[in-house]
C-alpha positions as a Python dict, from the first residue, in 0.01 Angstrom:
ca = {
    (1, 'X'): (0, 0, 0),
    (2, 'X'): (-18, 262, -273),
    (3, 'X'): (-8, 118, -624),
    (4, 'X'): (218, 343, -838),
    (5, 'X'): (55, 218, -1156),
    (6, 'X'): (-264, 392, -1049),
    (7, 'X'): (-112, 731, -976),
    (8, 'X'): (-291, 894, -1271),
    (9, 'X'): (-633, 747, -1199),
    (10, 'X'): (-900, 1008, -1143),
    (11, 'X'): (-1149, 929, -871),
    (12, 'X'): (-1429, 1008, -1116),
    (13, 'X'): (-1310, 716, -1330),
    (14, 'X'): (-1393, 483, -1041),
    (15, 'X'): (-1752, 609, -1007),
    (16, 'X'): (-1700, 595, -632),
    (17, 'X'): (-1512, 813, -387),
    (18, 'X'): (-1386, 644, -73),
    (19, 'X'): (-1166, 859, 147),
    (20, 'X'): (-1020, 768, 485),
    (21, 'X'): (-817, 960, 739),
    (22, 'X'): (-669, 891, 1077),
    (23, 'X'): (-417, 935, 1352),
    (24, 'X'): (-127, 876, 1112),
    (25, 'X'): (-178, 1227, 969),
    (26, 'X'): (-273, 1102, 623),
    (27, 'X'): (-576, 1108, 396),
    (28, 'X'): (-613, 820, 152),
    (29, 'X'): (-830, 763, -155),
    (30, 'X'): (-928, 409, -253),
    (31, 'X'): (-1077, 216, -540),
    (32, 'X'): (-1382, 95, -352),
    (33, 'X'): (-1427, -215, -570),
    (34, 'X'): (-1065, -335, -550),
    (35, 'X'): (-932, -206, -215),
    (36, 'X'): (-643, -37, -397),
    (37, 'X'): (-517, 287, -244),
    (38, 'X'): (-422, 516, -535),
    (39, 'X'): (-362, 849, -357),
    (40, 'X'): (-219, 951, -22),
    (41, 'X'): (-216, 1307, 106),
    (42, 'X'): (-23, 1426, 408),
    (43, 'X'): (-244, 1595, 667),
    (44, 'X'): (32, 1793, 834),
    (45, 'X'): (29, 1884, 1204),
    (46, 'X'): (-288, 1697, 1293),
    (47, 'X'): (-493, 1381, 1301),
    (48, 'X'): (-799, 1371, 1076),
    (49, 'X'): (-1124, 1423, 1270),
    (50, 'X'): (-1379, 1430, 986),
    (51, 'X'): (-1404, 1404, 608),
    (52, 'X'): (-1672, 1512, 362),
    (53, 'X'): (-1695, 1517, -19),
    (54, 'X'): (-1847, 1824, -187),
    (55, 'X'): (-2187, 1760, -347),
    (56, 'X'): (-2038, 1777, -699),
    (57, 'X'): (-1778, 1512, -609),
    (58, 'X'): (-1488, 1736, -705),
    (59, 'X'): (-1329, 1819, -369),
    (60, 'X'): (-1268, 1665, -29),
    (61, 'X'): (-1277, 1857, 299),
    (62, 'X'): (-1062, 1729, 583),
    (63, 'X'): (-1111, 1859, 937),
    (64, 'X'): (-831, 1851, 1193),
    (65, 'X'): (-668, 2063, 1458),
    (66, 'X'): (-720, 2434, 1382),
    (67, 'X'): (-770, 2368, 1010),
    (68, 'X'): (-1012, 2258, 741),
    (69, 'X'): (-815, 2155, 434),
    (70, 'X'): (-967, 2114, 88),
    (71, 'X'): (-822, 1868, -165),
    (72, 'X'): (-888, 1850, -539),
    (73, 'X'): (-1008, 1496, -613),
    (74, 'X'): (-923, 1524, -982),
    (75, 'X'): (-560, 1612, -924),
    (76, 'X'): (-262, 1386, -857),
    (77, 'X'): (-119, 1664, -639),
    (78, 'X'): (-163, 1556, -279),
    (79, 'X'): (-128, 1908, -140),
    (80, 'X'): (-446, 2088, -28),
    (81, 'X'): (-572, 2359, -263),
    (82, 'X'): (-733, 2559, 19),
    (83, 'X'): (-678, 2588, 392),
    (84, 'X'): (-950, 2732, 616),
    (85, 'X'): (-798, 2861, 939),
    (86, 'X'): (-870, 3088, 1237),
    (87, 'X'): (-1007, 2800, 1446),
    (88, 'X'): (-851, 2770, 1789),
    (89, 'X'): (-902, 2399, 1862),
    (90, 'X'): (-1005, 2073, 1695),
    (91, 'X'): (-1260, 2091, 1414),
    (92, 'X'): (-1495, 1802, 1489),
    (93, 'X'): (-1726, 1781, 1185),
    (94, 'X'): (-1768, 1924, 837),
    (95, 'X'): (-2050, 1923, 583),
    (96, 'X'): (-2193, 2106, 283),
    (97, 'X'): (-2511, 2274, 167),
    (98, 'X'): (-2665, 2063, -111),
    (99, 'X'): (-2563, 2301, -393),
    (100, 'X'): (-2212, 2346, -256),
    (101, 'X'): (-2265, 2715, -187),
    (102, 'X'): (-2143, 2696, 171),
    (103, 'X'): (-1973, 2467, 418),
    (104, 'X'): (-2045, 2418, 788),
    (105, 'X'): (-1804, 2305, 1059),
    (106, 'X'): (-1815, 2247, 1434),
    (107, 'X'): (-1537, 2253, 1688),
    (108, 'X'): (-1406, 2210, 2038),
    (109, 'X'): (-1386, 2591, 2058),
    (110, 'X'): (-1767, 2580, 2119),
    (111, 'X'): (-1843, 2733, 1776),
    (112, 'X'): (-2024, 2622, 1464),
    (113, 'X'): (-1922, 2810, 1153),
    (114, 'X'): (-2072, 2877, 811),
    (115, 'X'): (-1814, 2931, 534),
    (116, 'X'): (-1915, 3089, 201),
    (117, 'X'): (-1747, 2875, -63),
    (118, 'X'): (-1825, 3124, -340),
    (119, 'X'): (-1611, 3392, -177),
    (120, 'X'): (-1237, 3422, -229),
    (121, 'X'): (-1209, 3530, 133),
    (122, 'X'): (-1167, 3203, 323),
    (123, 'X'): (-1312, 3332, 649),
    (124, 'X'): (-1645, 3226, 795),
    (125, 'X'): (-1932, 3472, 766),
    (126, 'X'): (-2163, 3330, 1036),
    (127, 'X'): (-2087, 3184, 1378),
    (128, 'X'): (-2305, 3000, 1629),
    (129, 'X'): (-2167, 2980, 1981),
    (130, 'X'): (-2255, 2718, 2242),
    (131, 'X'): (-2130, 2681, 2600),
    (132, 'X'): (-1940, 2360, 2537),
    (133, 'X'): (-1748, 2182, 2263),
    (134, 'X'): (-1974, 2108, 1966),
    (135, 'X'): (-1911, 1750, 1860),
    (136, 'X'): (-2113, 1719, 1541),
    (137, 'X'): (-2361, 1890, 1313),
    (138, 'X'): (-2597, 1775, 1040),
    (139, 'X'): (-2798, 1986, 796),
    (140, 'X'): (-3168, 1907, 770),
    (141, 'X'): (-3271, 1805, 415),
    (142, 'X'): (-3469, 2131, 391),
    (143, 'X'): (-3129, 2310, 405),
    (144, 'X'): (-3263, 2550, 671),
    (145, 'X'): (-3193, 2393, 1012),
    (146, 'X'): (-2843, 2306, 1126),
    (147, 'X'): (-2874, 2052, 1408),
    (148, 'X'): (-2578, 2027, 1646),
    (149, 'X'): (-2481, 1842, 1964),
    (150, 'X'): (-2238, 1935, 2239),
    (151, 'X'): (-2046, 1813, 2542),
    (152, 'X'): (-2314, 1947, 2779),
    (153, 'X'): (-2565, 1701, 2633),
    (154, 'X'): (-2758, 1970, 2446),
    (155, 'X'): (-2900, 1942, 2095),
    (156, 'X'): (-2919, 2280, 1922),
    (157, 'X'): (-3151, 2342, 1628),
    (158, 'X'): (-3025, 2656, 1456),
    (159, 'X'): (-3264, 2801, 1200),
    (160, 'X'): (-3041, 2965, 942),
    (161, 'X'): (-3323, 3176, 798),
    (162, 'X'): (-3446, 3349, 1112),
    (163, 'X'): (-3141, 3280, 1334),
    (164, 'X'): (-3355, 3121, 1606),
    (165, 'X'): (-3207, 2849, 1825),
    (166, 'X'): (-3409, 2576, 1992),
    (167, 'X'): (-3247, 2354, 2255),
    (168, 'X'): (-3317, 2001, 2370),
    (169, 'X'): (-3158, 1791, 2648),
    (170, 'X'): (-3253, 1425, 2594),
    (171, 'X'): (-3058, 1282, 2890),
    (172, 'X'): (-2899, 1436, 3196),
    (173, 'X'): (-2525, 1408, 3258),
    (174, 'X'): (-2450, 1268, 2915),
    (175, 'X'): (-2230, 1395, 2633),
    (176, 'X'): (-2386, 1377, 2288),
    (177, 'X'): (-2132, 1256, 2035),
    (178, 'X'): (-2327, 1266, 1707),
    (179, 'X'): (-2662, 1353, 1549),
    (180, 'X'): (-2817, 1240, 1221),
    (181, 'X'): (-3128, 1321, 1016),
    (182, 'X'): (-3260, 1072, 763),
    (183, 'X'): (-3274, 1185, 396),
    (184, 'X'): (-3654, 1210, 404),
    (185, 'X'): (-3646, 1439, 707),
    (186, 'X'): (-3864, 1208, 915),
    (187, 'X'): (-3630, 1119, 1202),
    (188, 'X'): (-3354, 1268, 1414),
    (189, 'X'): (-3110, 1037, 1592),
    (190, 'X'): (-2854, 1122, 1861),
    (191, 'X'): (-2598, 900, 2035),
    (192, 'X'): (-2417, 970, 2361),
    (193, 'X'): (-2128, 859, 2577),
    (194, 'X'): (-2357, 626, 2771),
    (195, 'X'): (-2408, 413, 2459),
    (196, 'X'): (-2768, 529, 2423),
    (197, 'X'): (-2940, 630, 2100),
    (198, 'X'): (-3237, 868, 2112),
    (199, 'X'): (-3483, 894, 1823),
    (200, 'X'): (-3732, 1172, 1748),
    (201, 'X'): (-3988, 1205, 1473),
    (202, 'X'): (-3963, 1533, 1283),
    (203, 'X'): (-4239, 1751, 1146),
    (204, 'X'): (-4250, 2102, 1004),
    (205, 'X'): (-4444, 2375, 1180),
    (206, 'X'): (-4538, 2640, 925),
    (207, 'X'): (-4653, 2887, 1193),
    (208, 'X'): (-4332, 2865, 1395),
    (209, 'X'): (-4122, 2839, 1080),
    (210, 'X'): (-3913, 2537, 1177),
    (211, 'X'): (-3902, 2167, 1256),
    (212, 'X'): (-4073, 2018, 1559),
    (213, 'X'): (-3933, 1716, 1746),
    (214, 'X'): (-4140, 1444, 1911),
    (215, 'X'): (-3962, 1176, 2121),
    (216, 'X'): (-4005, 831, 1967),
    (217, 'X'): (-3748, 580, 2095),
    (218, 'X'): (-3458, 536, 2333),
    (219, 'X'): (-3230, 249, 2235),
    (220, 'X'): (-2972, 98, 2469),
    (221, 'X'): (-2748, 56, 2169),
    (222, 'X'): (-2399, -9, 2307),
    (223, 'X'): (-2221, -114, 2625),
    (224, 'X'): (-1966, 167, 2591),
    (225, 'X'): (-1982, 517, 2448),
    (226, 'X'): (-2135, 555, 2105),
    (227, 'X'): (-1937, 754, 1849),
    (228, 'X'): (-2142, 796, 1529),
    (229, 'X'): (-2492, 754, 1394),
    (230, 'X'): (-2591, 765, 1026),
    (231, 'X'): (-2907, 692, 828),
    (232, 'X'): (-2900, 498, 504),
    (233, 'X'): (-2981, 681, 177),
    (234, 'X'): (-3318, 504, 149),
    (235, 'X'): (-3399, 588, 515),
    (236, 'X'): (-3458, 220, 595),
    (237, 'X'): (-3158, 175, 826),
    (238, 'X'): (-2974, 356, 1103),
    (239, 'X'): (-2622, 260, 1201),
    (240, 'X'): (-2459, 337, 1536),
    (241, 'X'): (-2088, 286, 1606),
    (242, 'X'): (-1913, 256, 1938),
    (243, 'X'): (-1605, 205, 2151),
    (244, 'X'): (-1745, -142, 2224),
    (245, 'X'): (-1591, -262, 1892),
    (246, 'X'): (-1919, -281, 1703),
    (247, 'X'): (-2133, -110, 1444),
    (248, 'X'): (-2501, -194, 1475),
    (249, 'X'): (-2764, -153, 1205),
    (250, 'X'): (-3122, -80, 1313),
    (251, 'X'): (-3440, -97, 1104),
    (252, 'X'): (-3612, 242, 1101),
    (253, 'X'): (-3950, 73, 1054),
    (254, 'X'): (-3955, -2, 1427),
    (255, 'X'): (-3592, 69, 1529),
    (256, 'X'): (-3530, -295, 1608),
    (257, 'X'): (-3183, -448, 1577),
    (258, 'X'): (-3116, -577, 1226),
    (259, 'X'): (-2744, -659, 1213),
    (260, 'X'): (-2437, -632, 1435),
    (261, 'X'): (-2103, -579, 1259),
    (262, 'X'): (-1821, -697, 1483),
    (263, 'X'): (-1482, -864, 1441),
    (264, 'X'): (-1411, -1103, 1732),
    (265, 'X'): (-1033, -1067, 1712),
    (266, 'X'): (-991, -693, 1662),
    (267, 'X'): (-1141, -375, 1523),
    (268, 'X'): (-1144, -195, 1858),
    (269, 'X'): (-1321, 142, 1844),
    (270, 'X'): (-1542, 192, 1540),
    (271, 'X'): (-1507, 565, 1478),
    (272, 'X'): (-1712, 631, 1168),
    (273, 'X'): (-1942, 468, 913),
    (274, 'X'): (-2112, 537, 580),
    (275, 'X'): (-2368, 358, 365),
    (276, 'X'): (-2341, 297, -6),
    (277, 'X'): (-2604, 460, -228),
    (278, 'X'): (-2805, 141, -262),
    (279, 'X'): (-2818, 99, 118),
    (280, 'X'): (-2691, -259, 82),
    (281, 'X'): (-2339, -208, 214),
    (282, 'X'): (-2177, -30, 507),
    (283, 'X'): (-1821, 101, 534),
    (284, 'X'): (-1663, 139, 878),
    (285, 'X'): (-1344, 303, 1009),
    (286, 'X'): (-1171, 148, 1309),
    (287, 'X'): (-887, 185, 1556),
    (288, 'X'): (-708, -120, 1414),
    (289, 'X'): (-606, 88, 1112),
    (290, 'X'): (-858, -67, 872),
    (291, 'X'): (-1168, 42, 686),
    (292, 'X'): (-1409, -237, 603),
    (293, 'X'): (-1691, -291, 355),
    (294, 'X'): (-1973, -498, 506),
    (295, 'X'): (-2275, -663, 350),
    (296, 'X'): (-2574, -547, 551),
    (297, 'X'): (-2774, -851, 444),
    (298, 'X'): (-2519, -1107, 565),
    (299, 'X'): (-2315, -908, 816),
    (300, 'X'): (-1995, -1034, 650),
    (301, 'X'): (-1688, -829, 560),
    (302, 'X'): (-1663, -809, 181),
    (303, 'X'): (-1344, -598, 158),
    (304, 'X'): (-1075, -450, 378),
    (305, 'X'): (-886, -128, 305),
    (306, 'X'): (-542, -158, 462),
    (307, 'X'): (-274, 110, 454),
    (308, 'X'): (-307, 339, 753),
    (309, 'X'): (-40, 302, 1021),
    (310, 'X'): (-268, 409, 1306),
    (311, 'X'): (-639, 435, 1388),
    (312, 'X'): (-875, 528, 1103),
    (313, 'X'): (-1098, 792, 1259),
    (314, 'X'): (-1290, 935, 964),
    (315, 'X'): (-1424, 833, 626),
    (316, 'X'): (-1625, 982, 343),
    (317, 'X'): (-1804, 792, 70),
    (318, 'X'): (-1991, 896, -241),
    (319, 'X'): (-2089, 649, -512),
    (320, 'X'): (-2281, 628, -836),
    (321, 'X'): (-2271, 252, -873),
    (322, 'X'): (-2425, -30, -673),
    (323, 'X'): (-2178, -300, -775),
    (324, 'X'): (-1907, -400, -528),
}
């Protein structure tokens, strides 16, 4: 429940930004250390599919049906300050270039878009088109390759400098739900609707002017479809989430199972996850309307964030403190 005494708290005062969104058409901001929700924004007309904080920690992008809305994190006004439109279907993921110069989105309309955030014209200036819905995209740490996955089971590596596109099909007759690159640029992970997680090692080819992928592992991660995969900030862990009610943490040293996060009596689908900066905690978003903070070392739930009336399908987290 929102605490009215905290209505004037700036998220920067908390040193941590935890945002959640879901099927109840709301976006909520929380004090990560106390589980207090201090801001609720209405996400009109749509569920929330994805959330991302700008690199400077000042704004929050929320992706939904036919819109990307931008909220000012330092304002008590819950209305979006910008609304990016002209998308025909669901926007499935959103992210930012490291300096905040541009934003990228993917969608069910089979397009990935690059939006220039320095322009007053809120229309995209570059479009990549696939032959199926694009479910997710991640920007390589070199800020050059945008790596995407689609419903046809194809991974696209779009070089933003030379506009070349490389394609990869890791598994036949599978839909790829999410891709992730670790912060050091050493590994690419992809999860699919079969519950499988594929891992590649990454290297840079100076002659070809792009990254090269070498298959490394195939993990039978989940018994039902996998939904998200994310690497920890220190690149030591990979988490995969699933419709099988679990989030599983894997050690990147050998991609062996390290910890399974699961609530016996609930949780249902685990839609999204994010690590804290110190890579010691994991936050998950679930269909039971809760976000949870887990200790990776113990596998125990440290905090619950309760306030959504329906499934929590997206979260974003940015912190500058390691104390929870």
